[in-house]
Backbone as CSV, one residue per row, in Angstrom:
resi,resn,N_x,N_y,N_z,CA_x,CA_y,CA_z,C_x,C_y,C_z
1,MET,-21.017,5.469,0.256,-20.714,5.996,1.532,-19.409,7.126,1.578
2,THR,-19.510,8.048,1.703,-18.545,9.215,1.836,-17.945,9.758,2.890
3,TRP,-16.444,9.338,3.005,-15.570,9.431,4.355,-15.217,10.907,4.472
4,SER,-15.291,11.536,5.714,-14.552,12.819,6.045,-12.901,12.607,5.859
5,GLU,-12.197,13.900,5.640,-10.965,13.770,5.385,-10.078,13.200,7.191
6,ASP,-10.928,13.599,7.963,-10.264,13.172,9.376,-10.599,11.544,9.592
7,GLN,-11.162,10.789,8.587,-11.186,9.506,8.667,-10.488,8.713,7.646
8,TYR,-9.424,9.629,6.711,-8.757,8.888,5.591,-7.804,8.087,6.308
9,LEU,-7.384,7.277,5.627,-6.319,6.183,5.854,-5.157,6.447,4.813
10,LEU,-3.990,6.006,5.429,-2.952,6.400,4.246,-2.961,5.237,3.212
11,LEU,-2.833,5.477,2.002,-2.805,4.517,0.964,-1.688,3.720,1.074
12,SER,-0.405,4.195,1.284,0.719,3.646,1.474,0.643,2.067,2.448
13,GLY,-0.455,2.424,3.412,-0.845,1.286,4.468,-1.220,0.077,3.718
14,ILE,-2.056,0.333,2.602,-2.266,-0.901,1.765,-1.524,-1.994,1.589
15,GLN,-0.319,-1.611,1.236,0.688,-2.739,1.213,1.203,-3.549,2.247
16,HIS,1.246,-2.777,3.452,1.647,-3.359,5.102,0.375,-4.292,5.203
17,PHE,-0.938,-3.779,4.850,-2.199,-4.420,5.344,-2.075,-6.089,4.437
18,ALA,-1.857,-5.812,3.086,-1.854,-7.174,2.330,-1.093,-8.069,2.532
19,PHE,0.475,-7.558,3.160,1.395,-8.232,3.731,1.076,-8.912,4.757
20,CYS,0.811,-8.080,5.890,0.574,-8.704,7.329,-0.615,-7.822,7.876
21,ARG,-1.599,-8.257,8.392,-2.670,-7.223,9.053,-1.859,-6.735,10.435
22,ARG,-1.098,-7.674,10.951,-0.769,-7.218,12.412,0.340,-6.204,11.976
23,GLN,1.453,-6.572,11.093,2.291,-5.201,10.973,1.461,-3.882,10.495
24,TRP,0.497,-3.853,9.822,-0.324,-2.657,9.606,-0.745,-2.277,10.706
25,ALA,-1.249,-2.843,11.558,-1.917,-2.297,12.972,-0.896,-1.632,13.766
26,LEU,0.435,-2.512,13.889,1.433,-2.134,14.768,1.819,-0.651,14.140
27,ILE,1.917,-0.273,12.717,2.257,1.013,12.452,1.518,2.261,12.504
28,HIS,0.030,1.574,11.768,-0.870,2.698,11.666,-1.800,2.534,13.105
29,LEU,-1.784,1.900,13.826,-2.559,1.865,14.917,-1.798,2.453,16.288
30,GLU,-0.861,1.711,16.490,0.007,1.457,17.852,1.466,2.481,17.432
31,GLN,1.512,3.101,16.126,2.673,3.817,15.853,4.013,3.263,16.071
32,GLN,4.328,1.972,15.482,5.193,1.500,15.831,6.126,1.237,14.786
33,TRP,7.600,1.228,14.674,8.414,1.446,13.753,9.714,0.995,13.811
34,GLU,10.608,0.388,12.860,11.869,-0.232,13.072,12.460,0.107,11.454
35,GLU,13.520,0.493,11.384,14.348,0.235,10.197,15.055,-0.866,10.077
36,ASN,15.023,-1.234,8.900,16.081,-2.274,8.900,16.584,-2.170,7.165
37,VAL,17.521,-2.948,6.630,18.267,-2.709,5.484,17.348,-2.438,4.407
38,ARG,16.195,-3.355,4.024,15.011,-3.206,3.068,14.399,-1.854,3.362
39,THR,13.915,-1.560,4.557,13.218,-0.240,4.541,13.983,0.969,4.200
40,MET,15.382,0.924,4.624,16.185,2.404,4.034,16.348,2.033,2.686
41,ASP,16.660,0.980,1.946,16.802,1.111,0.654,15.704,1.772,-0.075
42,GLY,14.618,1.208,0.414,13.310,1.682,-0.245,13.061,3.336,-0.052
43,GLN,13.589,3.669,1.121,13.531,5.066,1.297,14.258,5.808,0.484
44,ILE,15.583,5.141,0.245,16.546,5.912,-0.650,15.929,5.956,-2.208
45,MET,15.203,5.085,-2.436,14.715,4.769,-3.646,13.706,6.052,-4.116
46,HIS,12.697,6.018,-2.790,11.640,6.935,-2.928,12.120,8.578,-2.992
47,ALA,13.010,8.768,-2.252,13.719,10.130,-1.972,14.098,10.718,-3.383
48,ARG,14.709,9.769,-4.362,15.094,10.271,-5.572,13.819,10.241,-6.571
49,VAL,12.906,9.720,-6.265,11.473,9.617,-7.267,10.668,11.321,-6.604
50,HIS,10.546,11.022,-5.489,9.566,11.721,-4.964,9.991,13.591,-4.786
51,ASP,10.377,14.071,-6.152,10.485,15.389,-6.013,9.442,16.219,-6.816
52,ASP,8.366,16.672,-5.888,7.400,17.233,-6.623,7.714,18.652,-7.348
53,THR,8.937,19.056,-7.363,9.273,20.352,-8.210,9.473,19.821,-9.449
54,ILE,9.621,18.547,-9.622,10.189,18.465,-11.129,8.791,17.625,-12.057
55,ARG,8.851,18.266,-13.245,7.850,17.877,-14.291,8.564,17.815,-15.471
56,GLU,8.761,16.427,-15.794,9.281,16.082,-17.200,8.764,15.782,-18.228
57,THR,9.101,16.325,-19.616,8.491,16.355,-20.571,9.068,15.592,-21.679
58,ARG,8.746,14.386,-22.071,9.532,13.580,-23.106,8.648,13.251,-24.140
59,GLY,8.587,14.110,-25.146,8.170,13.720,-26.466,6.623,14.348,-25.966
60,ASP,5.575,12.865,-26.247,4.035,13.251,-26.102,3.762,12.549,-24.544
61,LYS,4.954,12.852,-23.797,4.686,12.116,-22.337,5.255,13.508,-21.416
62,VAL,4.403,13.636,-20.327,4.651,14.364,-19.374,4.674,13.617,-18.136
63,ILE,5.543,13.774,-16.994,5.790,12.879,-15.953,5.723,13.689,-14.767
64,THR,4.802,13.456,-13.794,4.757,14.362,-12.322,5.340,13.476,-11.754
65,ARG,6.063,14.085,-10.273,6.333,13.323,-9.285,5.511,13.543,-8.036
66,ALA,5.504,12.609,-7.332,4.917,12.899,-5.842,3.512,13.601,-5.833
67,MET,2.687,12.976,-6.677,1.409,13.573,-6.944,0.414,13.298,-5.539
68,ALA,-0.163,14.191,-5.143,-1.178,13.903,-3.919,-2.103,13.253,-4.384
69,VAL,-2.660,12.409,-4.122,-4.173,11.896,-4.224,-4.788,11.458,-2.955
70,SER,-6.421,11.655,-3.292,-7.356,10.958,-2.475,-8.573,10.537,-2.998
71,SER,-9.511,9.912,-2.095,-10.678,9.352,-2.574,-11.635,9.778,-1.707
72,PRO,-12.579,10.428,-1.536,-13.305,10.687,-0.480,-14.468,9.272,-0.084
73,ARG,-14.594,8.740,-1.677,-15.472,7.537,-1.390,-14.767,6.183,-0.938
74,LEU,-13.263,6.153,-1.113,-12.662,5.094,-0.562,-12.356,5.425,0.924
75,GLY,-11.883,6.586,1.023,-11.311,6.979,2.404,-9.945,7.088,2.452
76,ILE,-9.012,6.997,1.559,-7.898,7.115,1.586,-6.962,8.370,0.903
77,VAL,-5.932,8.636,1.225,-5.033,9.633,0.853,-3.422,9.343,0.779
78,GLY,-2.849,9.955,-0.239,-1.464,9.716,-0.349,-0.793,10.242,-1.540
79,GLU,0.324,9.685,-1.889,0.941,10.161,-2.856,1.252,9.039,-4.058
80,CYS,1.334,9.365,-5.179,1.939,8.746,-6.391,3.296,9.059,-6.487
81,ASP,4.047,7.868,-6.556,5.594,8.016,-7.012,5.622,8.880,-8.344
82,ALA,4.720,8.660,-9.459,4.960,9.259,-10.473,3.678,8.654,-11.230
83,VAL,3.092,10.061,-11.879,2.040,9.587,-12.832,2.568,10.235,-14.289
84,GLU,2.248,9.476,-15.396,2.487,9.927,-16.822,1.009,10.310,-17.362
85,PHE,1.420,11.182,-18.034,0.571,11.906,-18.788,0.522,11.473,-20.503
86,HIS,0.227,10.606,-20.967,0.570,10.501,-22.547,-0.402,11.291,-23.363
87,ARG,0.036,11.973,-24.128,-0.868,12.762,-25.297,-1.708,11.824,-25.986
88,ASP,-3.175,12.119,-26.142,-4.192,11.197,-26.424,-5.152,11.665,-27.015
89,PRO,-5.617,11.762,-28.166,-6.736,12.300,-28.450,-8.265,11.932,-27.878
90,ARG,-7.898,10.569,-27.266,-9.468,9.908,-26.592,-9.256,10.404,-25.524
91,GLY,-7.929,10.893,-24.683,-7.752,11.071,-23.388,-8.654,12.304,-22.624
92,ILE,-8.313,12.886,-21.521,-8.825,13.615,-20.683,-7.826,14.992,-20.654
93,PRO,-8.696,16.322,-20.484,-7.793,17.461,-20.362,-7.415,17.625,-18.946
94,VAL,-6.161,18.199,-18.781,-5.566,18.148,-17.496,-5.275,19.821,-17.278
95,PHE,-5.431,20.217,-16.029,-5.391,21.465,-15.803,-3.939,22.034,-15.942
96,GLY,-3.702,23.042,-16.572,-2.263,23.469,-16.829,-1.511,22.646,-17.641
97,MET,-2.220,22.175,-18.612,-1.830,21.326,-19.808,-2.419,21.189,-20.778
98,GLU,-1.755,21.639,-21.980,-2.630,21.934,-23.463,-2.804,20.237,-23.970
99,GLY,-3.874,20.085,-24.730,-4.437,18.869,-25.114,-5.201,17.983,-24.208
100,THR,-5.022,16.520,-24.628,-6.045,15.554,-23.832,-4.853,14.750,-23.391
101,PHE,-4.970,13.756,-22.371,-4.084,12.704,-21.971,-4.430,11.557,-21.600
102,ARG,-4.202,10.549,-21.801,-3.972,9.366,-20.884,-3.220,9.156,-19.652
103,VAL,-3.996,8.733,-18.457,-3.036,8.753,-17.340,-2.711,7.473,-16.896
104,VAL,-1.362,7.369,-16.738,-0.819,6.172,-16.213,0.014,6.215,-14.849
105,PRO,-0.565,5.442,-13.954,0.483,5.755,-12.435,1.759,4.686,-12.712
106,VAL,2.693,5.131,-11.841,3.748,4.266,-11.934,4.201,4.227,-10.352
107,GLU,4.601,2.985,-9.544,4.961,2.690,-8.477,6.209,2.450,-8.643
108,TYR,7.222,2.820,-7.805,8.599,2.437,-7.897,8.799,1.630,-6.432
109,LYS,9.497,0.279,-6.518,9.742,-0.518,-5.471,11.255,-1.097,-5.620
110,ARG,11.798,-1.380,-4.630,13.151,-1.653,-4.585,12.803,-3.335,-4.582
111,GLY,13.844,-4.040,-5.054,13.699,-5.590,-5.128,13.305,-6.210,-6.326
112,SER,12.766,-7.122,-6.372,11.847,-7.450,-7.669,10.638,-7.972,-7.004
113,PRO,9.768,-8.209,-8.224,8.507,-8.654,-8.149,8.042,-9.606,-7.267
114,LYS,6.927,-9.359,-6.635,6.872,-10.196,-5.211,5.835,-11.359,-5.623
115,GLU,5.694,-12.693,-5.004,4.748,-13.560,-5.344,3.271,-13.042,-4.761
116,ASP,3.304,-12.222,-3.958,1.895,-11.652,-3.296,1.331,-10.503,-4.081
117,ASP,0.401,-10.175,-3.449,-0.323,-8.843,-4.467,-0.379,-7.830,-4.001
118,CYS,0.682,-7.185,-2.831,0.756,-5.958,-1.846,0.918,-4.902,-2.603
119,ASP,2.098,-5.332,-3.696,2.544,-3.922,-4.821,1.369,-3.629,-6.006
120,VAL,0.704,-4.788,-6.216,-0.211,-4.464,-6.898,-1.563,-3.943,-6.457
121,LEU,-2.015,-4.106,-5.499,-2.956,-3.670,-4.766,-2.675,-2.070,-4.300
122,GLN,-1.685,-1.840,-4.076,-1.173,-0.382,-3.424,-1.272,0.538,-4.885
123,LEU,-0.792,0.002,-6.226,-1.087,0.812,-7.420,-2.247,0.770,-7.958
124,THR,-3.067,-0.211,-7.643,-4.733,-0.213,-8.223,-5.343,1.031,-7.385
125,ALA,-5.000,0.962,-5.985,-5.527,2.302,-5.338,-5.267,3.342,-5.669
126,GLN,-4.184,3.429,-5.880,-3.626,4.776,-6.611,-4.277,5.214,-8.068
127,ALA,-4.661,4.259,-8.651,-5.330,4.284,-10.065,-7.073,4.744,-9.761
128,LEU,-7.500,4.047,-8.615,-8.621,4.419,-8.150,-9.011,5.759,-7.917
129,CYS,-8.237,6.304,-6.889,-8.029,7.884,-6.517,-7.957,8.466,-7.836
130,LEU,-7.026,8.441,-8.740,-6.896,8.833,-9.749,-8.258,9.123,-10.456
131,GLU,-8.634,7.907,-10.676,-10.021,8.223,-11.484,-10.874,9.223,-10.906
132,ASP,-10.882,8.919,-9.789,-11.996,9.473,-8.747,-11.728,11.138,-8.909
133,MET,-10.732,11.630,-8.805,-9.984,12.813,-9.102,-10.143,13.445,-10.490
134,LEU,-9.844,12.830,-11.420,-9.784,13.451,-12.869,-10.743,13.190,-13.547
135,CYS,-12.052,12.077,-12.894,-13.142,11.681,-13.631,-12.863,11.067,-14.931
136,CYS,-11.997,10.002,-14.763,-11.327,9.366,-16.057,-11.515,7.840,-15.945
137,GLY,-11.156,7.254,-16.796,-10.863,5.488,-16.605,-9.497,5.396,-16.402
138,ILE,-8.923,4.486,-15.917,-7.423,4.141,-16.210,-7.522,2.631,-16.397
139,PRO,-6.942,2.151,-17.475,-7.030,0.553,-17.417,-5.657,-0.135,-16.865
140,GLU,-4.578,0.728,-16.985,-3.164,-0.164,-16.538,-2.222,0.977,-15.948
141,GLY,-1.466,0.457,-15.340,-0.251,1.169,-14.798,0.876,0.342,-14.634
142,TYR,2.161,0.853,-13.983,3.227,-0.152,-13.845,3.718,0.100,-12.728
143,LEU,4.617,-0.928,-12.110,5.275,-1.242,-11.031,6.806,-1.393,-11.487
144,TYR,7.583,-0.636,-11.016,9.122,-0.608,-11.357,10.083,-1.115,-10.364
145,TYR,10.759,-2.082,-10.593,11.634,-2.465,-9.436,13.006,-2.059,-9.425
146,GLY,13.310,-1.790,-8.545,15.204,-1.605,-8.723,15.905,-2.605,-8.877
147,GLU,15.726,-3.895,-8.397,16.434,-5.035,-8.572,16.716,-5.469,-10.173
148,THR,15.605,-5.613,-10.867,15.557,-5.900,-12.216,15.803,-4.607,-13.331
149,ARG,15.117,-3.483,-12.519,15.527,-2.419,-13.483,14.149,-2.553,-14.559
150,HIS,13.295,-3.139,-14.211,12.436,-3.461,-15.318,11.058,-2.939,-14.882
151,ARG,10.066,-2.466,-15.891,8.509,-2.346,-15.536,8.054,-3.586,-15.352
152,MET,6.797,-3.840,-14.534,5.849,-4.757,-14.747,4.431,-3.992,-14.834
153,LYS,3.988,-4.459,-15.830,2.719,-3.956,-16.605,1.408,-4.399,-15.351
154,VAL,0.521,-3.817,-14.949,-0.632,-4.386,-14.104,-2.032,-3.668,-14.604
155,THR,-2.797,-4.598,-15.322,-3.781,-4.214,-15.695,-5.241,-4.426,-14.580
156,PHE,-5.687,-3.338,-14.569,-6.787,-2.793,-13.357,-8.126,-3.396,-13.694
157,ASP,-8.444,-4.820,-14.110,-9.419,-5.535,-14.235,-10.439,-5.403,-13.085
158,THR,-11.812,-5.995,-13.172,-12.727,-5.837,-12.223,-12.405,-6.648,-11.204
159,PRO,-11.710,-7.945,-11.107,-11.661,-8.456,-9.729,-10.533,-8.092,-9.222
160,LEU,-9.590,-7.248,-9.736,-8.473,-6.471,-8.971,-8.993,-5.435,-8.481
161,ARG,-9.699,-4.536,-8.923,-10.397,-3.253,-8.483,-11.369,-3.859,-7.077
162,GLU,-12.073,-4.810,-7.289,-13.050,-5.192,-6.009,-11.990,-5.850,-4.963
163,ARG,-11.001,-6.531,-5.322,-10.155,-6.970,-3.992,-9.412,-5.603,-3.497
164,THR,-9.150,-4.807,-4.208,-8.493,-3.469,-3.335,-9.583,-2.785,-2.984
165,GLU,-11.045,-2.723,-3.279,-11.760,-1.823,-2.152,-12.177,-2.863,-0.999
166,ALA,-12.168,-3.978,-1.652,-12.363,-4.669,-0.147,-11.455,-4.871,0.944
167,VAL,-10.158,-4.677,0.423,-8.944,-4.535,1.430,-9.427,-3.105,2.228
168,ILE,-9.476,-2.288,1.380,-9.548,-0.744,1.888,-10.852,-0.581,3.005
169,ARG,-11.709,-1.294,2.542,-13.100,-1.476,3.871,-12.539,-2.367,4.837
170,GLU,-11.813,-3.434,4.757,-11.463,-3.939,5.830,-10.440,-3.320,6.752
171,MET,-9.601,-2.582,6.176,-8.498,-1.697,7.044,-9.458,-0.793,7.774
172,HIS,-10.309,-0.035,7.228,-11.442,0.794,8.139,-12.155,0.271,9.107
173,ALA,-12.336,-0.979,8.904,-13.222,-1.561,10.229,-12.223,-1.968,11.097
174,LEU,-10.948,-2.564,11.018,-10.022,-2.517,11.891,-9.620,-1.258,12.540
175,TYR,-9.481,-0.597,11.629,-8.995,1.081,12.284,-9.850,1.658,13.414
176,GLU,-11.179,1.434,12.830,-12.574,1.715,13.817,-12.454,1.068,14.946
177,ARG,-12.166,0.183,15.166,-12.251,-1.271,16.174,-10.939,-0.701,17.263
178,ARG,-9.813,-0.082,16.513,-8.576,-0.200,16.989,-7.972,-1.292,17.431
179,HIS,-8.177,-2.359,16.844,-7.882,-3.774,16.932,-6.656,-4.174,16.421
180,THR,-5.612,-4.520,17.000,-4.285,-5.479,16.295,-4.531,-6.647,16.490
181,PRO,-4.782,-7.195,15.291,-4.853,-8.748,14.963,-3.764,-9.830,15.512
182,ILE,-3.829,-10.913,15.679,-2.754,-11.794,16.010,-2.650,-12.640,14.751
183,VAL,-1.645,-12.990,14.133,-1.513,-13.566,13.197,-0.426,-15.061,13.087
184,LYS,-0.431,-15.847,12.467,0.590,-16.867,12.468,1.669,-16.524,11.858
185,ARG,2.795,-17.055,12.860,4.373,-16.644,12.294,4.286,-17.569,11.021
186,ARG,5.122,-16.776,9.785,5.299,-17.762,8.406,6.974,-17.147,8.289
187,ARG,7.225,-17.521,7.189,8.784,-17.309,6.708,9.201,-15.616,6.478
188,ALA,8.086,-15.103,6.029,8.107,-13.554,5.612,8.326,-12.980,6.954
189,CYS,8.314,-13.413,8.210,8.233,-12.653,9.466,9.977,-12.298,9.669
190,ASN,10.679,-13.384,9.245,12.129,-13.139,9.270,12.665,-11.640,8.720
191,ALA,12.144,-11.388,7.786,12.420,-10.080,6.885,11.697,-8.724,7.337
192,CYS,11.083,-9.034,8.003,10.015,-8.037,8.561,10.622,-6.935,9.517
193,SER,10.658,-5.575,9.323,11.683,-4.679,10.212,10.819,-4.527,11.704
194,LEU,9.559,-5.025,11.922,8.949,-4.854,13.161,9.312,-6.391,13.535
195,ARG,9.934,-7.048,13.233,10.002,-8.485,13.915,10.295,-8.567,15.494
196,GLU,11.390,-7.784,15.942,11.320,-7.330,17.684,10.332,-6.868,18.329
197,ILE,9.433,-6.173,17.368,8.356,-5.383,18.126,7.162,-6.485,17.974
198,CYS,7.051,-7.116,16.888,5.673,-8.080,16.945,6.133,-9.208,17.776
199,LEU,7.401,-9.781,17.733,7.574,-11.001,18.415,6.612,-11.841,18.215
200,PRO,6.723,-12.470,16.632,5.618,-13.536,16.210,6.224,-14.734,17.202
201,GLN,7.068,-15.100,17.602,7.393,-16.545,17.967,6.747,-16.555,19.390
202,LEU,6.427,-15.339,19.913,5.508,-15.565,21.249,4.090,-16.146,20.983
203,GLU,3.396,-16.025,19.800,2.431,-16.348,19.455,2.090,-18.093,19.648
204,LYS,3.101,-18.506,19.695,3.188,-20.278,19.541,3.211,-20.609,21.043
205,LYS,3.777,-19.534,22.032,3.533,-20.240,23.384,2.127,-19.701,24.266
206,LYS,2.179,-20.266,25.520,0.511,-20.374,25.963,0.635,-19.012,26.789
207,PRO,-0.609,-18.413,27.053,-0.462,-17.438,27.982,-0.134,-17.905,29.437
208,ALA,-0.010,-16.665,30.261,0.479,-17.067,31.769,-0.703,-17.807,32.331
209,SER,-1.871,-17.162,32.169,-3.032,-18.116,32.999,-3.506,-19.467,32.164
210,ALA,-3.134,-19.858,30.981,-3.268,-21.397,30.708,-2.086,-22.018,31.192
211,TRP,-0.810,-21.493,31.650,-0.074,-22.159,31.988,-0.035,-22.555,33.765
212,LEU,-0.672,-21.287,34.314,-1.032,-21.669,35.869,-2.069,-22.825,35.872
213,LYS,-3.339,-22.650,34.845,-4.142,-23.706,34.569,-3.710,-25.071,34.998
214,ASP,-2.649,-25.091,33.959,-2.109,-26.688,33.677,-1.270,-26.917,34.775
215,MET,-0.795,-26.024,35.695,0.237,-26.453,36.708,-0.752,-26.663,37.571
216,LEU,-2.119,-26.259,37.876,-2.804,-26.560,39.123,-3.584,-27.762,39.121
217,TYR,-4.044,-27.739,37.803,-5.160,-28.862,37.516,-4.571,-29.958,36.447
218,GLY,-3.570,-29.709,35.873,-3.240,-30.558,34.850,-3.869,-30.307,33.334
219,GLU,-2.956,-30.582,32.546,-3.265,-30.259,31.114,-4.853,-30.641,30.566
220,ASP,-5.151,-31.675,31.407,-6.673,-32.201,31.040,-7.529,-31.380,31.585
221,GLY,-7.238,-30.642,32.592,-8.227,-29.486,33.568,-8.784,-30.292,34.442
222,THR,-8.260,-31.655,34.999,-8.730,-32.271,36.135,-7.846,-32.131,37.301
């Protein structure tokens, strides 16, 4: 299937979706957003990285910033924080650059490596877009974390690619239904910037209709 541009979803939403389906729906379906310290810190970091007027050359490596990427096959669009082009005789030609290059996406994140795969899936989606655009294979990329100031290598193996594409298909399915799912409260909810909008604590309470039924007929329905 090939998606039209008006059906594209934001690549950055993959991280939200993998973290919490409800958070993604509140942001991308209902256009809800709130800032907190974590989101502001992340924006500051990305503002430093996302300068598309800068192209650095370091030896045999050329670094581009805020590179726009998309994939009609996957139906996603977005930007890569940084894409490194490493000069390599087995690489691919790149428009406007002499020689052939190996392509390496790099995503910048605040904090430290996470226990879940939110960041990894987002980086993998960037690699899939780059592969579709440049007609090449990209075996690996990196996640750079501001707290540790170290890179974490990510290998784009078959299971990870399949998982990423499955998540993107699920995103499209929910978007087409315009459905905001209900999720169970968990510890991560405490750090979510949408906590006061989502109100996860209310999910544990009975709806008004159930409360009235209990009052009229008793909890056993008699």
